[in-house]
C-alpha positions in Angstrom: -3.3 46.2 -72.8 -6.4 44.2 -71.7 -7.1 42.8 -68.3 -5.6 39.4 -69.0 -2.3 41.0 -70.0 -2.2 42.7 -66.6 -2.9 39.4 -64.8 0.1 37.9 -66.4 2.5 40.9 -66.5 2.2 41.7 -62.8 3.9 38.5 -61.6 6.5 38.6 -64.4 7.4 42.1 -63.5 7.4 41.2 -59.8 9.7 38.2 -60.4 12.2 40.4 -62.3 12.1 43.2 -59.7 12.5 40.7 -56.8 15.4 39.0 -58.5 17.2 42.4 -58.8 16.3 43.9 -55.4 19.3 43.6 -53.1 17.5 44.0 -49.8 15.9 40.6 -49.1 13.8 41.9 -46.2 12.4 44.6 -48.4 11.7 41.9 -51.0 9.2 40.3 -48.6 7.1 43.5 -48.6 7.4 43.9 -52.3 6.3 40.2 -52.7 3.1 41.1 -50.8 2.5 44.2 -52.8 2.9 42.3 -56.1 0.6 39.5 -55.0 -2.0 42.0 -53.8 -1.9 43.9 -57.1 -2.3 40.6 -58.9 -5.4 39.8 -56.8 -6.9 43.1 -57.8 -6.2 42.4 -61.5 -7.8 38.9 -61.2 -10.9 40.4 -59.6 -11.0 42.9 -62.5 -10.8 39.9 -64.9 -13.6 38.1 -63.0 -15.9 41.1 -63.2 -15.2 41.5 -66.9 -16.2 37.8 -67.5 -19.2 38.3 -65.3 -20.4 41.3 -67.3 -19.3 40.3 -70.8 -19.2 36.5 -70.8 -16.4 34.2 -72.1 -13.3 35.8 -73.4 -12.1 33.8 -76.4 -9.2 34.9 -78.6 -6.1 33.5 -80.4 -4.0 33.6 -77.2 -6.4 33.5 -74.3 -9.6 31.7 -73.3 -11.3 32.7 -70.0 -14.8 31.5 -69.0 -16.7 30.8 -65.8 -14.6 27.6 -65.2 -11.1 29.0 -65.1 -11.7 32.6 -64.1 -12.7 31.6 -60.6 -9.5 29.5 -60.4 -7.6 32.6 -61.4 -9.1 34.6 -58.5 -8.5 31.7 -56.1 -4.9 31.4 -57.2 -4.3 35.1 -56.8 -6.0 35.1 -53.3 -3.9 32.3 -52.0 -0.8 33.8 -53.5 -1.5 37.1 -51.6 -2.2 35.4 -48.2 0.7 33.0 -48.6 3.1 36.0 -49.3 1.8 37.6 -46.1 2.4 34.4 -44.2 5.9 33.9 -45.7 7.2 37.3 -44.6 7.6 36.4 -40.9 8.2 32.7 -41.7 11.1 33.3 -44.1 12.5 36.1 -41.8 12.8 33.4 -39.1 14.5 31.1 -41.5 17.0 33.9 -42.3 17.5 34.6 -38.6 18.5 30.9 -37.9 20.6 30.8 -41.0 18.6 28.2 -42.9 18.6 30.5 -45.9 21.0 33.3 -47.0 19.9 36.7 -48.2 20.8 35.6 -51.8 18.6 32.5 -51.5 15.8 34.6 -50.0 15.9 36.7 -53.2 15.8 33.5 -55.2 12.8 32.4 -53.2 10.8 35.6 -53.8 11.6 35.7 -57.5 10.7 32.0 -57.9 7.5 32.5 -55.9 6.2 35.1 -58.5 7.6 33.1 -61.4 5.6 30.1 -60.1 2.5 32.3 -59.9 3.0 33.4 -63.5 3.2 29.9 -64.9 0.0 28.8 -63.1 -1.9 31.9 -64.3 -0.7 31.4 -67.8 -1.8 27.7 -67.7 -5.2 28.8 -66.5 -5.8 31.5 -69.1 -4.2 30.2 -72.3 -6.3 29.2 -75.2 -3.6 26.8 -76.5 -3.0 23.3 -75.3 0.6 23.5 -76.2 1.1 26.7 -74.2 -0.6 25.0 -71.3 2.0 22.2 -71.5 4.8 24.7 -71.6 3.4 26.6 -68.6 3.1 23.5 -66.5 6.7 22.6 -67.4 7.7 26.1 -66.3 5.8 25.5 -63.0 7.9 22.3 -62.6 11.2 24.2 -63.0 10.1 27.0 -60.6 9.1 24.4 -58.0 12.4 22.6 -58.3 14.1 25.8 -57.3 11.8 26.3 -54.3 12.1 22.6 -53.1 15.9 22.7 -53.2 16.1 26.2 -51.5 17.7 24.9 -48.3 20.4 23.1 -50.2 20.5 20.2 -47.8 21.2 16.7 -49.1 17.5 15.8 -48.5 16.1 18.9 -50.2 18.3 18.3 -53.3 17.3 14.7 -53.4 13.6 15.7 -53.1 14.1 18.3 -55.9 15.7 15.7 -58.2 12.9 13.2 -57.5 10.3 15.8 -58.2 12.1 16.9 -61.4 12.5 13.3 -62.7 9.0 12.0 -61.9 7.3 15.2 -63.1 9.6 15.2 -66.2 8.5 11.7 -67.1 4.9 12.7 -66.5 5.1 15.8 -68.6 6.6 13.8 -71.4 3.6 11.6 -71.4 1.4 14.7 -71.5 3.4 16.0 -74.5 2.7 12.8 -76.4 -1.0 13.1 -75.5 -0.9 16.7 -76.8 0.7 15.5 -80.1 -2.0 12.8 -80.5 -4.8 15.3 -79.9 -3.2 17.7 -82.4 -3.0 14.9 -84.9 -6.7 14.1 -84.5 -7.7 17.8 -84.6 -5.6 18.7 -87.6 -7.5 16.3 -89.8 -10.9 18.1 -89.2 -10.0 21.7 -88.3 -9.8 24.0 -91.4 -6.7 25.8 -90.1 -4.2 23.4 -88.6 -2.5 26.3 -86.8 -5.6 26.5 -84.6 -5.8 22.7 -83.9 -4.7 23.1 -80.3 -7.0 26.0 -79.3 -9.6 25.1 -76.7 -12.2 27.2 -78.4 -11.7 25.4 -81.7 -11.4 21.9 -80.2 -14.8 22.4 -78.5 -16.4 23.3 -81.8 -15.0 20.3 -83.6 -15.1 17.7 -80.7 -17.8 15.6 -82.4 -15.7 15.2 -85.5 -12.5 14.0 -83.8 -11.5 10.4 -84.2 -12.6 8.7 -81.0 -9.9 6.1 -80.8 -7.1 8.6 -81.2 -8.7 11.1 -78.8 -9.3 8.3 -76.2 -5.6 7.3 -76.4 -4.5 10.9 -76.1 -6.6 11.3 -73.0 -4.9 8.3 -71.3 -1.4 9.9 -71.9 -2.6 13.3 -70.8 -4.2 11.9 -67.6 -1.0 10.0 -66.8 1.1 13.1 -67.5 -0.9 15.7 -65.7 -2.0 13.2 -63.1 1.6 13.1 -62.0 1.3 16.7 -61.1 -2.1 16.1 -59.4 -0.5 13.5 -57.3 -2.6 10.6 -58.4 -1.5 7.1 -57.2 0.9 5.5 -58.3 2.6 8.7 -59.6 2.4 10.5 -56.3 5.8 9.7 -54.7 7.3 13.1 -55.4 4.7 15.0 -53.5 5.4 14.1 -49.8 9.2 14.6 -50.4 8.7 18.0 -52.0 6.5 19.1 -49.1 8.7 17.9 -46.4 12.0 19.3 -47.7 11.0 22.6 -49.2 9.9 25.9 -47.4 6.4 25.7 -46.0 5.0 28.6 -48.1 5.9 26.5 -51.1 3.8 23.7 -49.6 0.9 26.0 -49.2 0.8 27.1 -52.9 1.7 23.6 -54.1 -1.2 21.9 -52.4 -3.5 24.8 -52.6 -2.9 25.8 -56.2 -0.6 23.7 -58.5 -2.6 20.5 -58.0 -5.8 22.4 -58.9 -4.2 23.7 -62.1 -3.1 20.2 -63.2 -6.6 18.9 -62.5 -8.1 21.8 -64.5 -6.0 20.7 -67.5 -7.4 17.2 -67.2 -11.0 18.3 -66.9 -10.6 20.6 -70.0 -9.4 17.7 -72.0 -12.1 15.4 -70.7 -14.7 17.9 -72.0 -13.3 17.5 -75.5 -13.0 13.7 -75.2 -16.6 13.4 -74.0 -17.7 15.3 -77.1 -15.8 13.0 -79.4 -16.9 9.8 -77.7 -20.6 10.6 -77.5 -20.8 10.9 -81.3 -18.0 8.6 -82.3 -18.3 5.9 -79.7 -21.9 5.8 -78.4 -21.4 2.4 -76.7 -18.9 3.8 -74.3 -19.2 7.6 -74.2 -18.0 7.9 -70.6 -14.6 6.2 -71.0 -12.7 9.3 -69.8 -14.9 9.5 -66.8 -14.5 5.9 -65.9 -10.7 6.2 -66.0 -10.8 9.3 -63.8 -13.1 7.6 -61.3 -10.7 4.6 -61.1 -7.5 6.7 -60.6 -9.3 9.0 -58.2 -10.8 6.3 -56.0 -7.5 4.5 -55.8 -5.6 7.6 -54.8 -8.3 8.6 -52.3 -8.1 5.2 -50.4 -4.4 4.6 -50.6 -3.5 8.1 -49.4 -5.9 7.7 -46.5 -4.1 4.5 -45.5 -0.7 6.2 -45.7 -1.8 8.9 -43.3 -1.5 6.4 -40.5 2.2 5.7 -41.2 3.5 9.3 -41.2 6.0 10.7 -38.7 6.7 14.1 -40.4 3.9 16.7 -40.0 4.4 18.1 -43.5 4.3 14.6 -45.1 1.1 13.9 -43.1 -0.8 16.7 -44.7 0.8 16.1 -48.1 -0.9 12.7 -48.1 -4.1 14.5 -47.1 -3.7 16.6 -50.3 -3.4 13.4 -52.4 -6.5 12.1 -50.7 -8.6 15.1 -51.6 -7.2 15.4 -55.1 -8.2 11.8 -55.6 -11.7 12.7 -54.4 -12.0 15.6 -56.8 -10.7 13.5 -59.7 -13.3 10.9 -58.8 -16.1 13.5 -58.7 -15.2 15.1 -62.1 -15.0 11.6 -63.6 -18.4 10.8 -62.1 -19.8 13.7 -64.0 -23.3 15.1 -63.9 -24.3 18.5 -62.5 -24.4 17.6 -58.8 -20.9 15.9 -58.7 -19.4 18.6 -60.9 -20.8 21.4 -58.7 -19.5 19.5 -55.6 -16.0 19.1 -57.2 -15.8 22.8 -58.0 -16.7 23.7 -54.5 -14.3 21.1 -53.1 -11.5 22.6 -55.2 -12.2 26.0 -53.6 -12.5 24.9 -49.9 -9.7 22.4 -50.1 -7.3 25.1 -51.4 -8.3 27.6 -48.7 -8.2 25.0 -45.9 -5.0 23.1 -46.9 -3.0 26.3 -47.4 -4.2 27.5 -44.0 -3.2 24.2 -42.4 0.3 24.5 -44.0 0.6 28.0 -42.5 0.1 26.5 -39.0 2.3 23.5 -39.8 5.1 25.9 -40.8 5.0 27.8 -37.6 4.5 24.7 -35.5 7.7 23.3 -37.0 9.6 26.5 -36.2 8.2 26.5 -32.6 9.3 22.9 -32.0 12.5 23.2 -34.1 11.5 20.0 -36.0 8.9 18.5 -38.3 8.8 15.3 -36.4 5.2 14.7 -35.1 6.3 13.1 -31.8 8.3 16.2 -30.8 5.6 18.8 -31.6 3.4 19.1 -28.5 1.2 21.5 -26.6 0.8 24.1 -29.3 -2.3 25.6 -27.8 -0.3 26.5 -24.7 2.9 27.6 -26.4 1.3 29.6 -29.3 -2.6 29.6 -29.1 -3.0 31.0 -32.6 -1.0 28.2 -34.1 -2.5 25.5 -31.9 -6.1 26.5 -32.5 -5.5 27.1 -36.2 -4.1 23.6 -36.6 -7.0 22.1 -34.7 -9.7 24.0 -36.5 -8.1 23.5 -39.9 -7.8 19.8 -39.3 -11.4 19.6 -38.2 -12.4 21.5 -41.4 -10.3 19.3 -43.8 -11.7 16.2 -42.1 -15.2 17.2 -43.3 -16.8 18.2 -40.1 -19.8 20.5 -40.3 -20.4 23.4 -40.6 -17.2 23.9 -42.7 -17.3 24.0 -46.5 -15.5 20.7 -46.9 -18.5 19.0 -45.3 -20.8 20.6 -47.8 -18.8 19.6 -50.9 -18.3 16.0 -49.6 -22.0 15.7 -48.9 -22.7 16.8 -52.5 -20.3 14.2 -53.8 -21.7 11.4 -51.7 -25.2 12.3 -52.8 -24.2 12.3 -56.4 -22.4 8.9 -55.9 -25.5 7.4 -54.3 -27.6 8.6 -57.2 -25.3 7.3 -60.0 -23.1 4.6 -58.5 -24.7 3.6 -55.2 -22.3 0.6 -54.7 -19.4 3.0 -54.5 -20.8 4.9 -51.6 -19.4 2.5 -49.0 -15.8 2.7 -50.3 -16.1 6.5 -50.2 -17.4 6.4 -46.6 -14.7 4.0 -45.5 -12.1 6.1 -47.2 -13.3 9.2 -45.3 -13.3 7.3 -42.0 -9.8 6.0 -42.6 -8.5 9.5 -43.4 -10.2 10.9 -40.3 -8.6 8.3 -38.1 -5.2 8.9 -39.7 -5.3 12.7 -39.1 -6.7 12.7 -35.6 -4.5 10.0 -34.1 -1.6 12.5 -34.5 -3.5 15.7 -33.9 -4.5 15.5 -30.2 -1.0 15.3 -28.7 0.4 18.0 -31.0 -2.3 20.4 -29.9 -3.0 19.4 -26.2 0.1 17.5 -25.1 2.7 18.5 -22.6 5.1 21.2 -23.8 8.6 19.8 -24.3 11.8 21.7 -23.4 13.0 24.1 -26.1 9.6 24.8 -27.6 9.1 28.6 -27.7 6.7 31.1 -29.2 7.6 33.0 -32.4 6.2 35.9 -34.4 3.0 35.0 -36.2 0.7 37.0 -38.5 -2.7 35.5 -37.9 -4.5 37.4 -40.7 -4.0 34.8 -43.6 -5.1 31.9 -41.3 -8.2 33.7 -40.0 -9.2 34.8 -43.5 -9.0 31.3 -45.0 -10.8 29.5 -42.2 -13.5 32.2 -42.1 -14.1 31.8 -45.8 -14.3 28.0 -45.5 -16.8 28.4 -42.6 -18.8 30.9 -44.6 -18.9 28.5 -47.6 -20.1 25.8 -45.3 -22.9 27.8 -43.8 -24.1 29.5 -47.0 -22.6 29.7 -50.4 -23.1 33.3 -51.6 -25.6 33.7 -54.5 -23.0 35.2 -56.9 -20.6 32.3 -56.2 -23.3 29.7 -56.5 -24.3 31.1 -59.9 -20.7 31.1 -60.9 -20.3 27.5 -60.0 -23.6 26.7 -61.8 -22.3 28.3 -65.0 -19.0 26.4 -64.7 -21.1 23.2 -64.1 -23.1 23.8 -67.2 -19.9 24.3 -69.2 -18.3 21.1 -67.9 -21.2 18.7 -67.7 -23.6 20.4 -70.1 -26.4 20.7 -67.5 -27.6 23.3 -65.0 -27.9 22.6 -61.3 -29.9 25.6 -60.1 
């Protein structure tokens, strides 16, 4: 077996083992072990790509663009599994979950990881679609874990909306296959990324452009782009918080990765086949991204549930990344790749603090969560620093990536700079109008300290701070290679 096989087999074996393991508490430790082993395999894969270059075969395609997302996915999986052990133990203690449902949670967690890693590493657009549909099914099980009326309703809403979206993506995939099968010598290879890149200039631009619209709408539903975002706040608010951490930190990235991969093919087809409008895909992404960015920022002001608050923050940042990839060019692409990284690390860290804050207060209602720094300093300071980081304050990495995106916008579309700045200001106000009383307010009755493992939170925030102060040379070179693949130009 090669290294890619190990990356995928580990979570599958873990899911099966966790489903059969009768001791739910022991399952939490096994979940951590499986995630840590998966991280080791992903680092091995990254080193292989670094030393040998792109891995392109019939089944798998791994290059500088997706291999760093594989490592990021495995890292957040490991830290979230560490966070989830005391979190889910508390949920078991207060009878929100049963031991059987806790086994289902652990097995679904690893199954979810498998579908995302398969989507990232596959060389086939059809398998990508199947993997993302599998991620939908795994997430439905996680969202409905508590079996309350609200959680079941949120799970059905998620399933129906994402089901409609994934149907649009399937139609886009069929259209792309139709266009490719007419020019690819072997039609059986017409959905392979490696083959599609080679023949992009020969594809019919009208069909490919129409396919991109359906694929963007379909996968954009999973990204959380407005107006297809309604499932995301409900799924966050009703499911267990570790699910929110991996949903915002990982699944949204994978869906955006799929859109960017398709955009690379569409750009190649339109440059040769439609020279008067070669940036059609980019323009559509910019429009959807900017709309999502601004509307999500406005919705931050209306939230009363702490998990819904930060779910709208995720929509805002995914809109910003979609806009950046649509903008194109080396600077915007580099900034978008960096933003994917720092947003995943920061937002998953925030949801870790949010989960513990909800357990401390016994509720997710913002107006009943108060004085966290006094009740549980680790949680209070973590929420404060995480919110400062996600709002784009220096010296954290989100500031660096947003600065790069603003610079690229001023260079290419200067009249869009003001809407971006206004959107950032609106989002900042929406976050911090709620943050101060939650962190510094008077402690209400019934709020008590709980067991917290600070390691995942400290690791994520330290990495985000490090990336804001100085992007390591190996990571900068990695992003530069991915930028070259996506935009066709070098930054460094």
